[in-house]
Biotite code that builds the C-alpha atoms (Angstrom):
import biotite.structure as struc

atoms = struc.array([
    struc.Atom([5.841, 14.933, 21.659], chain_id="A", res_id=1, res_name="UNK", atom_name="CA", element="C"),
    struc.Atom([8.360, 17.764, 21.295], chain_id="A", res_id=2, res_name="UNK", atom_name="CA", element="C"),
    struc.Atom([12.114, 18.144, 21.359], chain_id="A", res_id=3, res_name="UNK", atom_name="CA", element="C"),
    struc.Atom([11.987, 21.554, 23.051], chain_id="A", res_id=4, res_name="UNK", atom_name="CA", element="C"),
    struc.Atom([9.735, 24.569, 23.347], chain_id="A", res_id=5, res_name="UNK", atom_name="CA", element="C"),
    struc.Atom([11.394, 26.085, 20.256], chain_id="A", res_id=6, res_name="UNK", atom_name="CA", element="C"),
    struc.Atom([11.330, 23.023, 17.978], chain_id="A", res_id=7, res_name="UNK", atom_name="CA", element="C"),
    struc.Atom([8.782, 21.301, 15.776], chain_id="A", res_id=8, res_name="UNK", atom_name="CA", element="C"),
    struc.Atom([6.826, 18.291, 17.059], chain_id="A", res_id=9, res_name="UNK", atom_name="CA", element="C"),
    struc.Atom([8.466, 14.894, 16.533], chain_id="A", res_id=10, res_name="UNK", atom_name="CA", element="C"),
    struc.Atom([5.088, 13.460, 15.580], chain_id="A", res_id=11, res_name="UNK", atom_name="CA", element="C"),
    struc.Atom([2.253, 15.147, 13.737], chain_id="A", res_id=12, res_name="UNK", atom_name="CA", element="C"),
    struc.Atom([-1.203, 13.669, 14.275], chain_id="A", res_id=13, res_name="UNK", atom_name="CA", element="C"),
    struc.Atom([-4.022, 13.987, 11.768], chain_id="A", res_id=14, res_name="UNK", atom_name="CA", element="C"),
    struc.Atom([-7.496, 14.012, 13.255], chain_id="A", res_id=15, res_name="UNK", atom_name="CA", element="C"),
    struc.Atom([-10.055, 11.611, 11.833], chain_id="A", res_id=16, res_name="UNK", atom_name="CA", element="C"),
    struc.Atom([-11.821, 14.059, 9.542], chain_id="A", res_id=17, res_name="UNK", atom_name="CA", element="C"),
    struc.Atom([-8.627, 15.700, 8.262], chain_id="A", res_id=18, res_name="UNK", atom_name="CA", element="C"),
    struc.Atom([-8.389, 13.339, 5.310], chain_id="A", res_id=19, res_name="UNK", atom_name="CA", element="C"),
    struc.Atom([-7.397, 15.874, 2.651], chain_id="A", res_id=20, res_name="UNK", atom_name="CA", element="C"),
    struc.Atom([-4.310, 17.135, 4.501], chain_id="A", res_id=21, res_name="UNK", atom_name="CA", element="C"),
    struc.Atom([-3.113, 13.598, 5.222], chain_id="A", res_id=22, res_name="UNK", atom_name="CA", element="C"),
    struc.Atom([-3.665, 12.500, 1.620], chain_id="A", res_id=23, res_name="UNK", atom_name="CA", element="C"),
    struc.Atom([-1.740, 15.532, 0.389], chain_id="A", res_id=24, res_name="UNK", atom_name="CA", element="C"),
    struc.Atom([1.112, 14.465, 2.649], chain_id="A", res_id=25, res_name="UNK", atom_name="CA", element="C"),
    struc.Atom([1.078, 10.965, 1.106], chain_id="A", res_id=26, res_name="UNK", atom_name="CA", element="C"),
    struc.Atom([1.333, 12.533, -2.344], chain_id="A", res_id=27, res_name="UNK", atom_name="CA", element="C"),
    struc.Atom([4.095, 14.902, -1.219], chain_id="A", res_id=28, res_name="UNK", atom_name="CA", element="C"),
    struc.Atom([6.228, 12.061, 0.141], chain_id="A", res_id=29, res_name="UNK", atom_name="CA", element="C"),
    struc.Atom([5.587, 9.942, -2.946], chain_id="A", res_id=30, res_name="UNK", atom_name="CA", element="C"),
    struc.Atom([7.021, 12.798, -5.010], chain_id="A", res_id=31, res_name="UNK", atom_name="CA", element="C"),
    struc.Atom([10.185, 13.169, -2.925], chain_id="A", res_id=32, res_name="UNK", atom_name="CA", element="C"),
    struc.Atom([13.431, 11.467, -3.839], chain_id="A", res_id=33, res_name="UNK", atom_name="CA", element="C"),
    struc.Atom([14.539, 8.353, -1.973], chain_id="A", res_id=34, res_name="UNK", atom_name="CA", element="C"),
    struc.Atom([13.740, 4.685, -1.524], chain_id="A", res_id=35, res_name="UNK", atom_name="CA", element="C"),
    struc.Atom([10.285, 3.764, -0.239], chain_id="A", res_id=36, res_name="UNK", atom_name="CA", element="C"),
    struc.Atom([8.835, 1.001, 1.933], chain_id="A", res_id=37, res_name="UNK", atom_name="CA", element="C"),
    struc.Atom([5.178, 0.054, 2.321], chain_id="A", res_id=38, res_name="UNK", atom_name="CA", element="C"),
    struc.Atom([3.982, -2.328, 5.028], chain_id="A", res_id=39, res_name="UNK", atom_name="CA", element="C"),
    struc.Atom([0.321, -3.162, 4.527], chain_id="A", res_id=40, res_name="UNK", atom_name="CA", element="C"),
    struc.Atom([-2.277, -5.895, 4.955], chain_id="A", res_id=41, res_name="UNK", atom_name="CA", element="C"),
    struc.Atom([-3.716, -5.628, 1.468], chain_id="A", res_id=42, res_name="UNK", atom_name="CA", element="C"),
    struc.Atom([-2.473, -4.241, -1.826], chain_id="A", res_id=43, res_name="UNK", atom_name="CA", element="C"),
    struc.Atom([-1.852, -0.538, -2.366], chain_id="A", res_id=44, res_name="UNK", atom_name="CA", element="C"),
    struc.Atom([-4.162, 1.322, -4.740], chain_id="A", res_id=45, res_name="UNK", atom_name="CA", element="C"),
    struc.Atom([-1.065, 1.899, -6.877], chain_id="A", res_id=46, res_name="UNK", atom_name="CA", element="C"),
    struc.Atom([-1.269, -1.771, -7.885], chain_id="A", res_id=47, res_name="UNK", atom_name="CA", element="C"),
    struc.Atom([-4.634, -1.041, -9.530], chain_id="A", res_id=48, res_name="UNK", atom_name="CA", element="C"),
    struc.Atom([-4.998, 0.247, -13.102], chain_id="A", res_id=49, res_name="UNK", atom_name="CA", element="C"),
    struc.Atom([-6.913, 3.537, -13.158], chain_id="A", res_id=50, res_name="UNK", atom_name="CA", element="C"),
    struc.Atom([-9.938, 2.129, -14.978], chain_id="A", res_id=51, res_name="UNK", atom_name="CA", element="C"),
    struc.Atom([-10.377, -0.458, -12.221], chain_id="A", res_id=52, res_name="UNK", atom_name="CA", element="C"),
    struc.Atom([-9.916, 2.050, -9.411], chain_id="A", res_id=53, res_name="UNK", atom_name="CA", element="C"),
    struc.Atom([-12.579, 4.261, -11.002], chain_id="A", res_id=54, res_name="UNK", atom_name="CA", element="C"),
    struc.Atom([-14.849, 1.246, -11.414], chain_id="A", res_id=55, res_name="UNK", atom_name="CA", element="C"),
    struc.Atom([-14.523, 0.380, -7.713], chain_id="A", res_id=56, res_name="UNK", atom_name="CA", element="C"),
    struc.Atom([-15.351, 3.940, -6.668], chain_id="A", res_id=57, res_name="UNK", atom_name="CA", element="C"),
    struc.Atom([-18.428, 3.884, -8.906], chain_id="A", res_id=58, res_name="UNK", atom_name="CA", element="C"),
    struc.Atom([-19.438, 0.520, -7.511], chain_id="A", res_id=59, res_name="UNK", atom_name="CA", element="C"),
    struc.Atom([-19.403, 2.003, -4.020], chain_id="A", res_id=60, res_name="UNK", atom_name="CA", element="C"),
    struc.Atom([-21.626, 4.818, -5.293], chain_id="A", res_id=61, res_name="UNK", atom_name="CA", element="C"),
    struc.Atom([-19.163, 7.504, -4.268], chain_id="A", res_id=62, res_name="UNK", atom_name="CA", element="C"),
    struc.Atom([-20.411, 10.998, -5.062], chain_id="A", res_id=63, res_name="UNK", atom_name="CA", element="C"),
    struc.Atom([-19.035, 12.664, -8.177], chain_id="A", res_id=64, res_name="UNK", atom_name="CA", element="C"),
    struc.Atom([-17.008, 15.247, -6.222], chain_id="A", res_id=65, res_name="UNK", atom_name="CA", element="C"),
    struc.Atom([-15.476, 12.629, -3.928], chain_id="A", res_id=66, res_name="UNK", atom_name="CA", element="C"),
    struc.Atom([-14.655, 10.372, -6.867], chain_id="A", res_id=67, res_name="UNK", atom_name="CA", element="C"),
    struc.Atom([-12.871, 13.226, -8.662], chain_id="A", res_id=68, res_name="UNK", atom_name="CA", element="C"),
    struc.Atom([-10.864, 13.979, -5.514], chain_id="A", res_id=69, res_name="UNK", atom_name="CA", element="C"),
    struc.Atom([-9.981, 10.303, -5.000], chain_id="A", res_id=70, res_name="UNK", atom_name="CA", element="C"),
    struc.Atom([-8.870, 9.957, -8.626], chain_id="A", res_id=71, res_name="UNK", atom_name="CA", element="C"),
    struc.Atom([-6.792, 13.135, -8.356], chain_id="A", res_id=72, res_name="UNK", atom_name="CA", element="C"),
    struc.Atom([-4.879, 11.768, -5.348], chain_id="A", res_id=73, res_name="UNK", atom_name="CA", element="C"),
    struc.Atom([-4.471, 8.412, -7.092], chain_id="A", res_id=74, res_name="UNK", atom_name="CA", element="C"),
    struc.Atom([-3.072, 9.978, -10.282], chain_id="A", res_id=75, res_name="UNK", atom_name="CA", element="C"),
    struc.Atom([-0.658, 12.228, -8.402], chain_id="A", res_id=76, res_name="UNK", atom_name="CA", element="C"),
    struc.Atom([0.704, 9.309, -6.364], chain_id="A", res_id=77, res_name="UNK", atom_name="CA", element="C"),
    struc.Atom([0.904, 7.047, -9.408], chain_id="A", res_id=78, res_name="UNK", atom_name="CA", element="C"),
    struc.Atom([2.679, 9.699, -11.499], chain_id="A", res_id=79, res_name="UNK", atom_name="CA", element="C"),
    struc.Atom([5.200, 10.237, -8.699], chain_id="A", res_id=80, res_name="UNK", atom_name="CA", element="C"),
    struc.Atom([5.736, 6.495, -8.322], chain_id="A", res_id=81, res_name="UNK", atom_name="CA", element="C"),
    struc.Atom([6.310, 6.023, -12.056], chain_id="A", res_id=82, res_name="UNK", atom_name="CA", element="C"),
    struc.Atom([8.697, 8.992, -12.139], chain_id="A", res_id=83, res_name="UNK", atom_name="CA", element="C"),
    struc.Atom([10.815, 7.783, -9.221], chain_id="A", res_id=84, res_name="UNK", atom_name="CA", element="C"),
    struc.Atom([10.789, 3.997, -9.600], chain_id="A", res_id=85, res_name="UNK", atom_name="CA", element="C"),
    struc.Atom([13.514, 4.096, -12.258], chain_id="A", res_id=86, res_name="UNK", atom_name="CA", element="C"),
    struc.Atom([15.882, 5.782, -9.812], chain_id="A", res_id=87, res_name="UNK", atom_name="CA", element="C"),
    struc.Atom([14.947, 4.524, -6.342], chain_id="A", res_id=88, res_name="UNK", atom_name="CA", element="C"),
    struc.Atom([14.124, 1.186, -4.748], chain_id="A", res_id=89, res_name="UNK", atom_name="CA", element="C"),
    struc.Atom([10.520, 0.388, -3.858], chain_id="A", res_id=90, res_name="UNK", atom_name="CA", element="C"),
    struc.Atom([9.743, -2.305, -1.298], chain_id="A", res_id=91, res_name="UNK", atom_name="CA", element="C"),
    struc.Atom([6.100, -3.372, -0.886], chain_id="A", res_id=92, res_name="UNK", atom_name="CA", element="C"),
    struc.Atom([5.501, -5.746, 2.038], chain_id="A", res_id=93, res_name="UNK", atom_name="CA", element="C"),
    struc.Atom([2.057, -7.330, 2.159], chain_id="A", res_id=94, res_name="UNK", atom_name="CA", element="C"),
    struc.Atom([0.289, -10.047, 4.063], chain_id="A", res_id=95, res_name="UNK", atom_name="CA", element="C"),
    struc.Atom([-0.066, -13.289, 2.147], chain_id="A", res_id=96, res_name="UNK", atom_name="CA", element="C"),
    struc.Atom([-3.778, -12.800, 2.781], chain_id="A", res_id=97, res_name="UNK", atom_name="CA", element="C"),
    struc.Atom([-3.683, -10.062, 0.132], chain_id="A", res_id=98, res_name="UNK", atom_name="CA", element="C"),
    struc.Atom([-3.575, -12.805, -2.512], chain_id="A", res_id=99, res_name="UNK", atom_name="CA", element="C"),
    struc.Atom([-5.992, -15.089, -0.671], chain_id="A", res_id=100, res_name="UNK", atom_name="CA", element="C"),
    struc.Atom([-8.522, -12.285, -0.285], chain_id="A", res_id=101, res_name="UNK", atom_name="CA", element="C"),
    struc.Atom([-8.517, -11.691, -4.027], chain_id="A", res_id=102, res_name="UNK", atom_name="CA", element="C"),
    struc.Atom([-8.381, -15.240, -5.379], chain_id="A", res_id=103, res_name="UNK", atom_name="CA", element="C"),
    struc.Atom([-10.305, -17.169, -2.726], chain_id="A", res_id=104, res_name="UNK", atom_name="CA", element="C"),
    struc.Atom([-12.615, -14.630, -1.103], chain_id="A", res_id=105, res_name="UNK", atom_name="CA", element="C"),
    struc.Atom([-12.936, -12.279, -4.123], chain_id="A", res_id=106, res_name="UNK", atom_name="CA", element="C"),
    struc.Atom([-12.438, -9.234, -1.900], chain_id="A", res_id=107, res_name="UNK", atom_name="CA", element="C"),
    struc.Atom([-10.250, -6.154, -2.208], chain_id="A", res_id=108, res_name="UNK", atom_name="CA", element="C"),
    struc.Atom([-9.621, -3.683, 0.618], chain_id="A", res_id=109, res_name="UNK", atom_name="CA", element="C"),
    struc.Atom([-9.902, -0.410, -1.261], chain_id="A", res_id=110, res_name="UNK", atom_name="CA", element="C"),
    struc.Atom([-7.978, 2.491, 0.239], chain_id="A", res_id=111, res_name="UNK", atom_name="CA", element="C"),
    struc.Atom([-8.848, 6.073, -0.668], chain_id="A", res_id=112, res_name="UNK", atom_name="CA", element="C"),
    struc.Atom([-8.578, 9.441, 1.050], chain_id="A", res_id=113, res_name="UNK", atom_name="CA", element="C"),
    struc.Atom([-12.025, 8.687, 2.528], chain_id="A", res_id=114, res_name="UNK", atom_name="CA", element="C"),
    struc.Atom([-10.849, 5.553, 4.317], chain_id="A", res_id=115, res_name="UNK", atom_name="CA", element="C"),
    struc.Atom([-10.978, 1.801, 3.675], chain_id="A", res_id=116, res_name="UNK", atom_name="CA", element="C"),
    struc.Atom([-13.827, -0.146, 2.111], chain_id="A", res_id=117, res_name="UNK", atom_name="CA", element="C"),
    struc.Atom([-14.172, -3.795, 1.126], chain_id="A", res_id=118, res_name="UNK", atom_name="CA", element="C"),
    struc.Atom([-14.923, -4.316, -2.565], chain_id="A", res_id=119, res_name="UNK", atom_name="CA", element="C"),
    struc.Atom([-16.622, -7.471, -3.865], chain_id="A", res_id=120, res_name="UNK", atom_name="CA", element="C"),
    struc.Atom([-14.680, -8.508, -6.941], chain_id="A", res_id=121, res_name="UNK", atom_name="CA", element="C"),
    struc.Atom([-15.967, -9.791, -10.245], chain_id="A", res_id=122, res_name="UNK", atom_name="CA", element="C"),
    struc.Atom([-14.084, -12.477, -12.157], chain_id="A", res_id=123, res_name="UNK", atom_name="CA", element="C"),
    struc.Atom([-12.492, -10.061, -14.611], chain_id="A", res_id=124, res_name="UNK", atom_name="CA", element="C"),
    struc.Atom([-11.490, -7.696, -11.785], chain_id="A", res_id=125, res_name="UNK", atom_name="CA", element="C"),
    struc.Atom([-9.349, -10.408, -10.219], chain_id="A", res_id=126, res_name="UNK", atom_name="CA", element="C"),
    struc.Atom([-7.500, -11.172, -13.430], chain_id="A", res_id=127, res_name="UNK", atom_name="CA", element="C"),
    struc.Atom([-6.890, -7.456, -14.074], chain_id="A", res_id=128, res_name="UNK", atom_name="CA", element="C"),
    struc.Atom([-5.480, -6.828, -10.585], chain_id="A", res_id=129, res_name="UNK", atom_name="CA", element="C"),
    struc.Atom([-3.106, -9.785, -10.637], chain_id="A", res_id=130, res_name="UNK", atom_name="CA", element="C"),
    struc.Atom([-1.979, -9.127, -14.209], chain_id="A", res_id=131, res_name="UNK", atom_name="CA", element="C"),
    struc.Atom([-1.315, -5.457, -13.436], chain_id="A", res_id=132, res_name="UNK", atom_name="CA", element="C"),
    struc.Atom([0.852, -6.463, -10.469], chain_id="A", res_id=133, res_name="UNK", atom_name="CA", element="C"),
    struc.Atom([2.849, -8.812, -12.705], chain_id="A", res_id=134, res_name="UNK", atom_name="CA", element="C"),
    struc.Atom([3.238, -6.056, -15.298], chain_id="A", res_id=135, res_name="UNK", atom_name="CA", element="C"),
    struc.Atom([4.593, -3.607, -12.707], chain_id="A", res_id=136, res_name="UNK", atom_name="CA", element="C"),
    struc.Atom([7.059, -6.141, -11.314], chain_id="A", res_id=137, res_name="UNK", atom_name="CA", element="C"),
    struc.Atom([8.314, -7.131, -14.762], chain_id="A", res_id=138, res_name="UNK", atom_name="CA", element="C"),
    struc.Atom([8.518, -3.591, -16.115], chain_id="A", res_id=139, res_name="UNK", atom_name="CA", element="C"),
    struc.Atom([10.321, -1.898, -13.223], chain_id="A", res_id=140, res_name="UNK", atom_name="CA", element="C"),
    struc.Atom([13.545, -3.418, -11.967], chain_id="A", res_id=141, res_name="UNK", atom_name="CA", element="C"),
    struc.Atom([13.504, -1.336, -8.768], chain_id="A", res_id=142, res_name="UNK", atom_name="CA", element="C"),
    struc.Atom([9.981, -2.385, -7.803], chain_id="A", res_id=143, res_name="UNK", atom_name="CA", element="C"),
    struc.Atom([9.870, -5.284, -5.343], chain_id="A", res_id=144, res_name="UNK", atom_name="CA", element="C"),
    struc.Atom([7.050, -7.105, -3.602], chain_id="A", res_id=145, res_name="UNK", atom_name="CA", element="C"),
    struc.Atom([7.218, -9.376, -0.554], chain_id="A", res_id=146, res_name="UNK", atom_name="CA", element="C"),
    struc.Atom([4.604, -11.506, 1.187], chain_id="A", res_id=147, res_name="UNK", atom_name="CA", element="C"),
    struc.Atom([4.450, -12.283, 4.887], chain_id="A", res_id=148, res_name="UNK", atom_name="CA", element="C"),
    struc.Atom([2.558, -15.088, 6.562], chain_id="A", res_id=149, res_name="UNK", atom_name="CA", element="C"),
    struc.Atom([1.307, -14.671, 10.169], chain_id="A", res_id=150, res_name="UNK", atom_name="CA", element="C"),
    struc.Atom([4.211, -16.887, 11.257], chain_id="A", res_id=151, res_name="UNK", atom_name="CA", element="C"),
    struc.Atom([6.726, -14.277, 10.082], chain_id="A", res_id=152, res_name="UNK", atom_name="CA", element="C"),
    struc.Atom([4.850, -11.140, 11.122], chain_id="A", res_id=153, res_name="UNK", atom_name="CA", element="C"),
    struc.Atom([5.936, -11.229, 14.792], chain_id="A", res_id=154, res_name="UNK", atom_name="CA", element="C"),
    struc.Atom([2.269, -11.343, 15.816], chain_id="A", res_id=155, res_name="UNK", atom_name="CA", element="C"),
    struc.Atom([1.640, -7.848, 14.454], chain_id="A", res_id=156, res_name="UNK", atom_name="CA", element="C"),
    struc.Atom([-2.004, -7.066, 13.741], chain_id="A", res_id=157, res_name="UNK", atom_name="CA", element="C"),
    struc.Atom([-1.471, -6.747, 10.002], chain_id="A", res_id=158, res_name="UNK", atom_name="CA", element="C"),
    struc.Atom([-5.094, -5.972, 9.153], chain_id="A", res_id=159, res_name="UNK", atom_name="CA", element="C"),
    struc.Atom([-5.117, -2.891, 11.388], chain_id="A", res_id=160, res_name="UNK", atom_name="CA", element="C"),
    struc.Atom([-1.768, -1.344, 10.506], chain_id="A", res_id=161, res_name="UNK", atom_name="CA", element="C"),
    struc.Atom([-0.400, 0.548, 7.489], chain_id="A", res_id=162, res_name="UNK", atom_name="CA", element="C"),
    struc.Atom([3.006, 2.191, 7.224], chain_id="A", res_id=163, res_name="UNK", atom_name="CA", element="C"),
    struc.Atom([4.793, 4.150, 4.473], chain_id="A", res_id=164, res_name="UNK", atom_name="CA", element="C"),
    struc.Atom([8.470, 5.035, 4.849], chain_id="A", res_id=165, res_name="UNK", atom_name="CA", element="C"),
    struc.Atom([10.188, 7.472, 2.523], chain_id="A", res_id=166, res_name="UNK", atom_name="CA", element="C"),
    struc.Atom([13.936, 7.292, 2.977], chain_id="A", res_id=167, res_name="UNK", atom_name="CA", element="C"),
    struc.Atom([15.334, 10.259, 4.970], chain_id="A", res_id=168, res_name="UNK", atom_name="CA", element="C"),
    struc.Atom([11.989, 12.063, 4.564], chain_id="A", res_id=169, res_name="UNK", atom_name="CA", element="C"),
    struc.Atom([9.149, 10.736, 6.707], chain_id="A", res_id=170, res_name="UNK", atom_name="CA", element="C"),
    struc.Atom([7.266, 7.808, 8.191], chain_id="A", res_id=171, res_name="UNK", atom_name="CA", element="C"),
    struc.Atom([3.479, 7.844, 7.781], chain_id="A", res_id=172, res_name="UNK", atom_name="CA", element="C"),
    struc.Atom([1.431, 5.426, 9.851], chain_id="A", res_id=173, res_name="UNK", atom_name="CA", element="C"),
    struc.Atom([-2.220, 4.513, 10.183], chain_id="A", res_id=174, res_name="UNK", atom_name="CA", element="C"),
    struc.Atom([-4.091, 2.296, 12.585], chain_id="A", res_id=175, res_name="UNK", atom_name="CA", element="C"),
    struc.Atom([-7.636, 1.176, 11.784], chain_id="A", res_id=176, res_name="UNK", atom_name="CA", element="C"),
    struc.Atom([-10.509, -0.312, 13.705], chain_id="A", res_id=177, res_name="UNK", atom_name="CA", element="C"),
    struc.Atom([-11.702, -3.224, 11.492], chain_id="A", res_id=178, res_name="UNK", atom_name="CA", element="C"),
    struc.Atom([-15.310, -2.220, 12.173], chain_id="A", res_id=179, res_name="UNK", atom_name="CA", element="C"),
    struc.Atom([-14.837, 1.399, 11.166], chain_id="A", res_id=180, res_name="UNK", atom_name="CA", element="C"),
    struc.Atom([-14.208, 2.873, 7.744], chain_id="A", res_id=181, res_name="UNK", atom_name="CA", element="C"),
    struc.Atom([-11.939, 5.759, 8.763], chain_id="A", res_id=182, res_name="UNK", atom_name="CA", element="C"),
    struc.Atom([-8.539, 5.081, 10.407], chain_id="A", res_id=183, res_name="UNK", atom_name="CA", element="C"),
    struc.Atom([-8.431, 5.757, 14.153], chain_id="A", res_id=184, res_name="UNK", atom_name="CA", element="C"),
    struc.Atom([-4.880, 7.136, 14.059], chain_id="A", res_id=185, res_name="UNK", atom_name="CA", element="C"),
    struc.Atom([-2.954, 8.854, 11.285], chain_id="A", res_id=186, res_name="UNK", atom_name="CA", element="C"),
    struc.Atom([0.445, 10.331, 12.003], chain_id="A", res_id=187, res_name="UNK", atom_name="CA", element="C"),
    struc.Atom([3.674, 11.504, 10.416], chain_id="A", res_id=188, res_name="UNK", atom_name="CA", element="C"),
    struc.Atom([7.207, 11.290, 11.838], chain_id="A", res_id=189, res_name="UNK", atom_name="CA", element="C"),
    struc.Atom([9.988, 13.456, 10.405], chain_id="A", res_id=190, res_name="UNK", atom_name="CA", element="C"),
    struc.Atom([12.760, 12.866, 12.944], chain_id="A", res_id=191, res_name="UNK", atom_name="CA", element="C"),
    struc.Atom([15.707, 11.492, 10.855], chain_id="A", res_id=192, res_name="UNK", atom_name="CA", element="C"),
    struc.Atom([16.931, 9.078, 13.532], chain_id="A", res_id=193, res_name="UNK", atom_name="CA", element="C"),
    struc.Atom([13.488, 7.517, 13.940], chain_id="A", res_id=194, res_name="UNK", atom_name="CA", element="C"),
    struc.Atom([13.018, 7.291, 10.162], chain_id="A", res_id=195, res_name="UNK", atom_name="CA", element="C"),
    struc.Atom([16.352, 5.480, 9.885], chain_id="A", res_id=196, res_name="UNK", atom_name="CA", element="C"),
    struc.Atom([15.303, 3.070, 12.644], chain_id="A", res_id=197, res_name="UNK", atom_name="CA", element="C"),
    struc.Atom([12.112, 2.238, 10.734], chain_id="A", res_id=198, res_name="UNK", atom_name="CA", element="C"),
    struc.Atom([14.098, 1.649, 7.546], chain_id="A", res_id=199, res_name="UNK", atom_name="CA", element="C"),
    struc.Atom([16.439, -0.767, 9.319], chain_id="A", res_id=200, res_name="UNK", atom_name="CA", element="C"),
    struc.Atom([13.558, -2.547, 11.017], chain_id="A", res_id=201, res_name="UNK", atom_name="CA", element="C"),
    struc.Atom([11.770, -3.212, 7.732], chain_id="A", res_id=202, res_name="UNK", atom_name="CA", element="C"),
    struc.Atom([14.967, -4.383, 6.098], chain_id="A", res_id=203, res_name="UNK", atom_name="CA", element="C"),
    struc.Atom([15.220, -6.908, 8.928], chain_id="A", res_id=204, res_name="UNK", atom_name="CA", element="C"),
    struc.Atom([11.628, -7.993, 8.275], chain_id="A", res_id=205, res_name="UNK", atom_name="CA", element="C"),
    struc.Atom([12.451, -8.585, 4.604], chain_id="A", res_id=206, res_name="UNK", atom_name="CA", element="C"),
    struc.Atom([15.466, -10.676, 5.616], chain_id="A", res_id=207, res_name="UNK", atom_name="CA", element="C"),
    struc.Atom([13.188, -12.960, 7.646], chain_id="A", res_id=208, res_name="UNK", atom_name="CA", element="C"),
    struc.Atom([10.711, -13.577, 4.813], chain_id="A", res_id=209, res_name="UNK", atom_name="CA", element="C"),
    struc.Atom([11.151, -16.986, 3.107], chain_id="A", res_id=210, res_name="UNK", atom_name="CA", element="C"),
    struc.Atom([12.939, -16.943, -0.242], chain_id="A", res_id=211, res_name="UNK", atom_name="CA", element="C"),
    struc.Atom([9.908, -18.007, -2.284], chain_id="A", res_id=212, res_name="UNK", atom_name="CA", element="C"),
    struc.Atom([7.935, -15.009, -0.982], chain_id="A", res_id=213, res_name="UNK", atom_name="CA", element="C"),
    struc.Atom([10.619, -12.376, -1.587], chain_id="A", res_id=214, res_name="UNK", atom_name="CA", element="C"),
    struc.Atom([12.645, -13.444, -4.633], chain_id="A", res_id=215, res_name="UNK", atom_name="CA", element="C"),
    struc.Atom([11.253, -11.370, -7.486], chain_id="A", res_id=216, res_name="UNK", atom_name="CA", element="C"),
    struc.Atom([11.225, -14.149, -10.072], chain_id="A", res_id=217, res_name="UNK", atom_name="CA", element="C"),
    struc.Atom([9.555, -16.525, -7.608], chain_id="A", res_id=218, res_name="UNK", atom_name="CA", element="C"),
    struc.Atom([6.925, -13.942, -6.693], chain_id="A", res_id=219, res_name="UNK", atom_name="CA", element="C"),
    struc.Atom([6.122, -13.296, -10.362], chain_id="A", res_id=220, res_name="UNK", atom_name="CA", element="C"),
    struc.Atom([5.873, -17.023, -11.083], chain_id="A", res_id=221, res_name="UNK", atom_name="CA", element="C"),
    struc.Atom([3.593, -17.498, -8.089], chain_id="A", res_id=222, res_name="UNK", atom_name="CA", element="C"),
    struc.Atom([1.207, -14.684, -9.061], chain_id="A", res_id=223, res_name="UNK", atom_name="CA", element="C"),
    struc.Atom([1.161, -15.889, -12.675], chain_id="A", res_id=224, res_name="UNK", atom_name="CA", element="C"),
    struc.Atom([0.254, -19.372, -11.458], chain_id="A", res_id=225, res_name="UNK", atom_name="CA", element="C"),
    struc.Atom([-2.687, -17.889, -9.539], chain_id="A", res_id=226, res_name="UNK", atom_name="CA", element="C"),
    struc.Atom([-3.860, -16.168, -12.725], chain_id="A", res_id=227, res_name="UNK", atom_name="CA", element="C"),
    struc.Atom([-3.687, -19.447, -14.656], chain_id="A", res_id=228, res_name="UNK", atom_name="CA", element="C"),
    struc.Atom([-5.525, -21.372, -11.942], chain_id="A", res_id=229, res_name="UNK", atom_name="CA", element="C"),
    struc.Atom([-8.175, -18.724, -11.685], chain_id="A", res_id=230, res_name="UNK", atom_name="CA", element="C"),
    struc.Atom([-8.738, -18.575, -15.436], chain_id="A", res_id=231, res_name="UNK", atom_name="CA", element="C"),
    struc.Atom([-8.932, -22.375, -15.545], chain_id="A", res_id=232, res_name="UNK", atom_name="CA", element="C"),
    struc.Atom([-11.618, -22.438, -12.857], chain_id="A", res_id=233, res_name="UNK", atom_name="CA", element="C"),
    struc.Atom([-13.740, -19.498, -13.979], chain_id="A", res_id=234, res_name="UNK", atom_name="CA", element="C"),
    struc.Atom([-13.371, -19.077, -17.758], chain_id="A", res_id=235, res_name="UNK", atom_name="CA", element="C"),
])
């Protein structure tokens, strides 16, 4: 899709095996100034402490070189997030299944530059993930987390769709086949008008989310209650 024969494409597509270039773009946009939105089925890897992310990669028997690359992308994105979150607003929108998958099913959908894999969680893993999320929410005033039920998702196929919006910079989108590890479609949009439309759309989504799933204090209380219940049942 092009504006004219002398302009840049409106949309840049990343072919399935071009994982390094796409991951570099994620890092680049994380480093840029501006507010950020994430719309995702399960939690971002940035909600994981590094020791746990490394542990999950080892558990999946990722080769040493691939693990080093995955950790490098993780650290760059995390460093950029921690540098910017004191100045810009961060809005993470997740499916309510993201909590259910962890607490009830003991599963985590692990995203890396290689694709998406399901991790079987141990008891301590679950506590660490939930506690780290609480720590991030309590420590950073600009960091916000919202949870959507299927009723409020406008019938979108949450499990197959992932979107990152960096204000005035870019929209990055992925679509996955649930039976395949690597996303089917990865693309980047840099057209300012389209980026603005995405920003407004996701603000509207947040407006439609029930209060108990978007008020920061309520969200923290809810996640803390899950930690208590889980510790009561398993420790």
